[in-house]
N, CA, C and O atoms as a GROMACS GRO file, in nm:
protein
  284
    1UNK      N    1   1.162  -1.234  -2.154
    1UNK     CA    2   1.116  -1.223  -2.017
    1UNK      C    3   1.237  -1.212  -1.926
    1UNK      O    4   1.339  -1.278  -1.945
    2UNK      N    5   1.223  -1.128  -1.827
    2UNK     CA    6   1.331  -1.113  -1.730
    2UNK      C    7   1.336  -1.235  -1.639
    2UNK      O    8   1.235  -1.302  -1.618
    3UNK      N    9   1.454  -1.262  -1.584
    3UNK     CA   10   1.466  -1.379  -1.495
    3UNK      C   11   1.372  -1.372  -1.373
    3UNK      O   12   1.322  -1.475  -1.328
    4UNK      N   13   1.348  -1.253  -1.320
    4UNK     CA   14   1.261  -1.243  -1.203
    4UNK      C   15   1.116  -1.277  -1.238
    4UNK      O   16   1.046  -1.338  -1.157
    5UNK      N   17   1.071  -1.239  -1.356
    5UNK     CA   18   0.935  -1.274  -1.399
    5UNK      C   19   0.922  -1.425  -1.419
    5UNK      O   20   0.822  -1.485  -1.381
    6UNK      N   21   1.026  -1.485  -1.478
    6UNK     CA   22   1.023  -1.630  -1.497
    6UNK      C   23   1.021  -1.700  -1.362
    6UNK      O   24   0.946  -1.796  -1.344
    7UNK      N   25   1.101  -1.654  -1.268
    7UNK     CA   26   1.104  -1.714  -1.134
    7UNK      C   27   0.967  -1.703  -1.069
    7UNK      O   28   0.919  -1.800  -1.011
    8UNK      N   29   0.903  -1.584  -1.078
    8UNK     CA   30   0.770  -1.565  -1.022
    8UNK      C   31   0.670  -1.662  -1.084
    8UNK      O   32   0.596  -1.730  -1.013
    9UNK      N   33   0.668  -1.669  -1.217
    9UNK     CA   34   0.573  -1.755  -1.288
    9UNK      C   35   0.594  -1.902  -1.250
    9UNK      O   36   0.498  -1.974  -1.222
   10UNK      N   37   0.719  -1.945  -1.248
   10UNK     CA   38   0.749  -2.084  -1.214
   10UNK      C   39   0.710  -2.116  -1.070
   10UNK      O   40   0.649  -2.220  -1.042
   11UNK      N   41   0.744  -2.026  -0.978
   11UNK     CA   42   0.714  -2.049  -0.837
   11UNK      C   43   0.564  -2.045  -0.809
   11UNK      O   44   0.514  -2.125  -0.729
   12UNK      N   45   0.492  -1.955  -0.873
   12UNK     CA   46   0.347  -1.949  -0.854
   12UNK      C   47   0.285  -2.082  -0.894
   12UNK      O   48   0.203  -2.137  -0.820
   13UNK      N   49   0.322  -2.134  -1.008
   13UNK     CA   50   0.266  -2.262  -1.054
   13UNK      C   51   0.303  -2.374  -0.957
   13UNK      O   52   0.218  -2.455  -0.920
   14UNK      N   53   0.430  -2.379  -0.917
   14UNK     CA   54   0.477  -2.484  -0.827
   14UNK      C   55   0.402  -2.478  -0.692
   14UNK      O   56   0.360  -2.581  -0.640
   15UNK      N   57   0.387  -2.358  -0.638
   15UNK     CA   58   0.318  -2.341  -0.509
   15UNK      C   59   0.171  -2.378  -0.523
   15UNK      O   60   0.116  -2.450  -0.439
   16UNK      N   61   0.106  -2.329  -0.629
   16UNK     CA   62  -0.036  -2.359  -0.651
   16UNK      C   63  -0.058  -2.510  -0.657
   16UNK      O   64  -0.149  -2.563  -0.593
   17UNK      N   65   0.025  -2.577  -0.735
   17UNK     CA   66   0.010  -2.721  -0.750
   17UNK      C   67   0.037  -2.794  -0.619
   17UNK      O   68  -0.030  -2.892  -0.587
   18UNK      N   69   0.136  -2.747  -0.543
   18UNK     CA   70   0.168  -2.813  -0.416
   18UNK      C   71   0.056  -2.798  -0.313
   18UNK      O   72   0.042  -2.881  -0.223
   19UNK      N   73  -0.025  -2.693  -0.328
   19UNK     CA   74  -0.139  -2.671  -0.238
   19UNK      C   75  -0.265  -2.741  -0.289
   19UNK      O   76  -0.368  -2.738  -0.222
   20UNK      N   77  -0.256  -2.803  -0.407
   20UNK     CA   78  -0.368  -2.881  -0.460
   20UNK      C   79  -0.475  -2.800  -0.531
   20UNK      O   80  -0.587  -2.848  -0.548
   21UNK      N   81  -0.442  -2.679  -0.574
   21UNK     CA   82  -0.538  -2.596  -0.645
   21UNK      C   83  -0.520  -2.608  -0.795
   21UNK      O   84  -0.408  -2.617  -0.845
   22UNK      N   85  -0.631  -2.608  -0.867
   22UNK     CA   86  -0.626  -2.590  -1.012
   22UNK      C   87  -0.621  -2.440  -1.036
   22UNK      O   88  -0.644  -2.360  -0.945
   23UNK      N   89  -0.590  -2.402  -1.159
   23UNK     CA   90  -0.593  -2.259  -1.193
   23UNK      C   91  -0.734  -2.204  -1.171
   23UNK      O   92  -0.750  -2.091  -1.123
   24UNK      N   93  -0.833  -2.281  -1.206
   24UNK     CA   94  -0.971  -2.237  -1.193
   24UNK      C   95  -1.009  -2.216  -1.046
   24UNK      O   96  -1.076  -2.119  -1.012
   25UNK      N   97  -0.966  -2.308  -0.961
   25UNK     CA   98  -0.998  -2.297  -0.818
   25UNK      C   99  -0.931  -2.176  -0.755
   25UNK      O  100  -0.992  -2.105  -0.676
   26UNK      N  101  -0.806  -2.151  -0.790
   26UNK     CA  102  -0.735  -2.035  -0.736
   26UNK      C  103  -0.799  -1.907  -0.786
   26UNK      O  104  -0.817  -1.812  -0.709
   27UNK      N  105  -0.833  -1.902  -0.912
   27UNK     CA  106  -0.898  -1.783  -0.967
   27UNK      C  107  -1.030  -1.756  -0.896
   27UNK      O  108  -1.059  -1.641  -0.863
   28UNK      N  109  -1.107  -1.858  -0.873
   28UNK     CA  110  -1.235  -1.842  -0.804
   28UNK      C  111  -1.214  -1.791  -0.661
   28UNK      O  112  -1.286  -1.703  -0.613
   29UNK      N  113  -1.115  -1.847  -0.593
   29UNK     CA  114  -1.085  -1.807  -0.455
   29UNK      C  115  -1.047  -1.659  -0.447
   29UNK      O  116  -1.078  -1.591  -0.349
   30UNK      N  117  -0.980  -1.610  -0.551
   30UNK     CA  118  -0.935  -1.471  -0.554
   30UNK      C  119  -1.031  -1.378  -0.627
   30UNK      O  120  -1.010  -1.257  -0.631
   31UNK      N  121  -1.138  -1.434  -0.683
   31UNK     CA  122  -1.234  -1.358  -0.762
   31UNK      C  123  -1.166  -1.284  -0.878
   31UNK      O  124  -1.191  -1.166  -0.902
   32UNK      N  125  -1.080  -1.358  -0.949
   32UNK     CA  126  -1.017  -1.308  -1.070
   32UNK      C  127  -1.037  -1.412  -1.179
   32UNK      O  128  -1.085  -1.522  -1.152
   33UNK      N  129  -1.001  -1.379  -1.300
   33UNK     CA  130  -1.024  -1.472  -1.410
   33UNK      C  131  -0.917  -1.581  -1.415
   33UNK      O  132  -0.802  -1.561  -1.376
   34UNK      N  133  -0.959  -1.696  -1.464
   34UNK     CA  134  -0.865  -1.806  -1.485
   34UNK      C  135  -0.759  -1.764  -1.584
   34UNK      O  136  -0.643  -1.802  -1.572
   35UNK      N  137  -0.798  -1.686  -1.681
   35UNK     CA  138  -0.703  -1.638  -1.783
   35UNK      C  139  -0.591  -1.558  -1.719
   35UNK      O  140  -0.476  -1.568  -1.762
   36UNK      N  141  -0.622  -1.478  -1.617
   36UNK     CA  142  -0.520  -1.399  -1.550
   36UNK      C  143  -0.422  -1.491  -1.477
   36UNK      O  144  -0.301  -1.467  -1.480
   37UNK      N  145  -0.472  -1.595  -1.412
   37UNK     CA  146  -0.383  -1.692  -1.348
   37UNK      C  147  -0.293  -1.757  -1.454
   37UNK      O  148  -0.174  -1.776  -1.431
   38UNK      N  149  -0.351  -1.791  -1.569
   38UNK     CA  150  -0.272  -1.850  -1.677
   38UNK      C  151  -0.161  -1.755  -1.721
   38UNK      O  152  -0.048  -1.798  -1.743
   39UNK      N  153  -0.193  -1.626  -1.733
   39UNK     CA  154  -0.092  -1.528  -1.771
   39UNK      C  155   0.017  -1.516  -1.666
   39UNK      O  156   0.135  -1.509  -1.698
   40UNK      N  157  -0.023  -1.514  -1.538
   40UNK     CA  158   0.075  -1.503  -1.430
   40UNK      C  159   0.170  -1.622  -1.429
   40UNK      O  160   0.287  -1.607  -1.393
   41UNK      N  161   0.123  -1.738  -1.467
   41UNK     CA  162   0.206  -1.858  -1.469
   41UNK      C  163   0.279  -1.878  -1.602
   41UNK      O  164   0.356  -1.973  -1.617
   42UNK      N  165   0.256  -1.791  -1.695
   42UNK     CA  166   0.318  -1.804  -1.826
   42UNK      C  167   0.463  -1.757  -1.821
   42UNK      O  168   0.492  -1.645  -1.780
   43UNK      N  169   0.552  -1.844  -1.862
   43UNK     CA  170   0.693  -1.807  -1.862
   43UNK      C  171   0.727  -1.713  -1.979
   43UNK      O  172   0.839  -1.662  -1.987
   44UNK      N  173   0.633  -1.691  -2.068
   44UNK     CA  174   0.658  -1.603  -2.181
   44UNK      C  175   0.582  -1.470  -2.172
   44UNK      O  176   0.625  -1.371  -2.232
   45UNK      N  177   0.470  -1.466  -2.097
   45UNK     CA  178   0.388  -1.345  -2.098
   45UNK      C  179   0.349  -1.296  -1.960
   45UNK      O  180   0.252  -1.220  -1.948
   46UNK      N  181   0.418  -1.334  -1.857
   46UNK     CA  182   0.382  -1.293  -1.721
   46UNK      C  183   0.380  -1.140  -1.713
   46UNK      O  184   0.483  -1.075  -1.736
   47UNK      N  185   0.264  -1.082  -1.681
   47UNK     CA  186   0.253  -0.935  -1.674
   47UNK      C  187   0.310  -0.881  -1.543
   47UNK      O  188   0.345  -0.957  -1.453
   48UNK      N  189   0.318  -0.748  -1.535
   48UNK     CA  190   0.351  -0.685  -1.407
   48UNK      C  191   0.244  -0.724  -1.308
   48UNK      O  192   0.126  -0.733  -1.342
   49UNK      N  193   0.284  -0.748  -1.185
   49UNK     CA  194   0.191  -0.791  -1.082
   49UNK      C  195   0.181  -0.682  -0.976
   49UNK      O  196   0.282  -0.638  -0.921
   50UNK      N  197   0.058  -0.638  -0.949
   50UNK     CA  198   0.038  -0.538  -0.846
   50UNK      C  199   0.068  -0.598  -0.710
   50UNK      O  200   0.048  -0.718  -0.687
   51UNK      N  201   0.117  -0.516  -0.620
   51UNK     CA  202   0.150  -0.562  -0.486
   51UNK      C  203   0.027  -0.619  -0.416
   51UNK      O  204   0.039  -0.713  -0.338
   52UNK      N  205  -0.090  -0.564  -0.443
   52UNK     CA  206  -0.214  -0.615  -0.385
   52UNK      C  207  -0.243  -0.757  -0.434
   52UNK      O  208  -0.289  -0.841  -0.358
   53UNK      N  209  -0.217  -0.781  -0.562
   53UNK     CA  210  -0.238  -0.914  -0.619
   53UNK      C  211  -0.139  -1.013  -0.558
   53UNK      O  212  -0.176  -1.126  -0.525
   54UNK      N  213  -0.015  -0.969  -0.544
   54UNK     CA  214   0.086  -1.055  -0.481
   54UNK      C  215   0.045  -1.092  -0.338
   54UNK      O  216   0.057  -1.208  -0.298
   55UNK      N  217  -0.004  -0.994  -0.263
   55UNK     CA  218  -0.049  -1.020  -0.126
   55UNK      C  219  -0.168  -1.115  -0.125
   55UNK      O  220  -0.175  -1.204  -0.040
   56UNK      N  221  -0.261  -1.097  -0.216
   56UNK     CA  222  -0.379  -1.184  -0.224
   56UNK      C  223  -0.340  -1.328  -0.260
   56UNK      O  224  -0.393  -1.423  -0.203
   57UNK      N  225  -0.247  -1.342  -0.354
   57UNK     CA  226  -0.199  -1.476  -0.391
   57UNK      C  227  -0.133  -1.543  -0.271
   57UNK      O  228  -0.158  -1.660  -0.244
   58UNK      N  229  -0.049  -1.469  -0.201
   58UNK     CA  230   0.020  -1.525  -0.085
   58UNK      C  231  -0.078  -1.568   0.023
   58UNK      O  232  -0.063  -1.675   0.082
   59UNK      N  233  -0.178  -1.486   0.048
   59UNK     CA  234  -0.277  -1.519   0.150
   59UNK      C  235  -0.357  -1.643   0.109
   59UNK      O  236  -0.378  -1.733   0.190
   60UNK      N  237  -0.401  -1.647  -0.015
   60UNK     CA  238  -0.481  -1.760  -0.063
   60UNK      C  239  -0.402  -1.891  -0.060
   60UNK      O  240  -0.459  -1.997  -0.035
   61UNK      N  241  -0.272  -1.882  -0.085
   61UNK     CA  242  -0.189  -2.002  -0.091
   61UNK      C  243  -0.114  -2.026   0.040
   61UNK      O  244  -0.034  -2.119   0.050
   62UNK      N  245  -0.141  -1.943   0.138
   62UNK     CA  246  -0.080  -1.950   0.272
   62UNK      C  247   0.073  -1.961   0.267
   62UNK      O  248   0.134  -2.051   0.325
   63UNK      N  249   0.132  -1.867   0.195
   63UNK     CA  250   0.277  -1.854   0.189
   63UNK      C  251   0.312  -1.707   0.209
   63UNK      O  252   0.225  -1.620   0.198
   64UNK      N  253   0.437  -1.680   0.237
   64UNK     CA  254   0.484  -1.542   0.244
   64UNK      C  255   0.505  -1.491   0.102
   64UNK      O  256   0.542  -1.570   0.014
   65UNK      N  257   0.482  -1.363   0.076
   65UNK     CA  258   0.500  -1.310  -0.059
   65UNK      C  259   0.636  -1.341  -0.119
   65UNK      O  260   0.647  -1.360  -0.240
   66UNK      N  261   0.739  -1.345  -0.038
   66UNK     CA  262   0.873  -1.373  -0.088
   66UNK      C  263   0.889  -1.514  -0.146
   66UNK      O  264   0.984  -1.540  -0.219
   67UNK      N  265   0.796  -1.603  -0.113
   67UNK     CA  266   0.804  -1.740  -0.165
   67UNK      C  267   0.796  -1.743  -0.317
   67UNK      O  268   0.847  -1.835  -0.380
   68UNK      N  269   0.733  -1.642  -0.376
   68UNK     CA  270   0.719  -1.639  -0.522
   68UNK      C  271   0.849  -1.604  -0.592
   68UNK      O  272   0.863  -1.625  -0.713
   69UNK      N  273   0.945  -1.551  -0.516
   69UNK     CA  274   1.072  -1.510  -0.577
   69UNK      C  275   1.191  -1.588  -0.526
   69UNK      O  276   1.304  -1.562  -0.567
   70UNK      N  277   1.169  -1.683  -0.437
   70UNK     CA  278   1.281  -1.758  -0.381
   70UNK      C  279   1.338  -1.857  -0.482
   70UNK      O  280   1.270  -1.901  -0.575
   71UNK      N  281   1.462  -1.889  -0.460
   71UNK     CA  282   1.533  -1.983  -0.550
   71UNK      C  283   1.488  -2.125  -0.525
   71UNK      O  284   1.537  -2.217  -0.591
   0.00000   0.00000   0.00000
């Protein structure tokens, strides 16, 4: 996995947890599968993320999209 994918996966999980959402709750809020959230948070299998998905995640978690890639 590339370092940027690992950073995204780690930050997504950290942000989700800090906002008090379970994977299931976030998936429901975004109308996507829990399995997809699990993949996005996986440090070994994080898939390419569409810009629309990134924007939806940011909106649901009330953060700027760049928060997923910050150090």
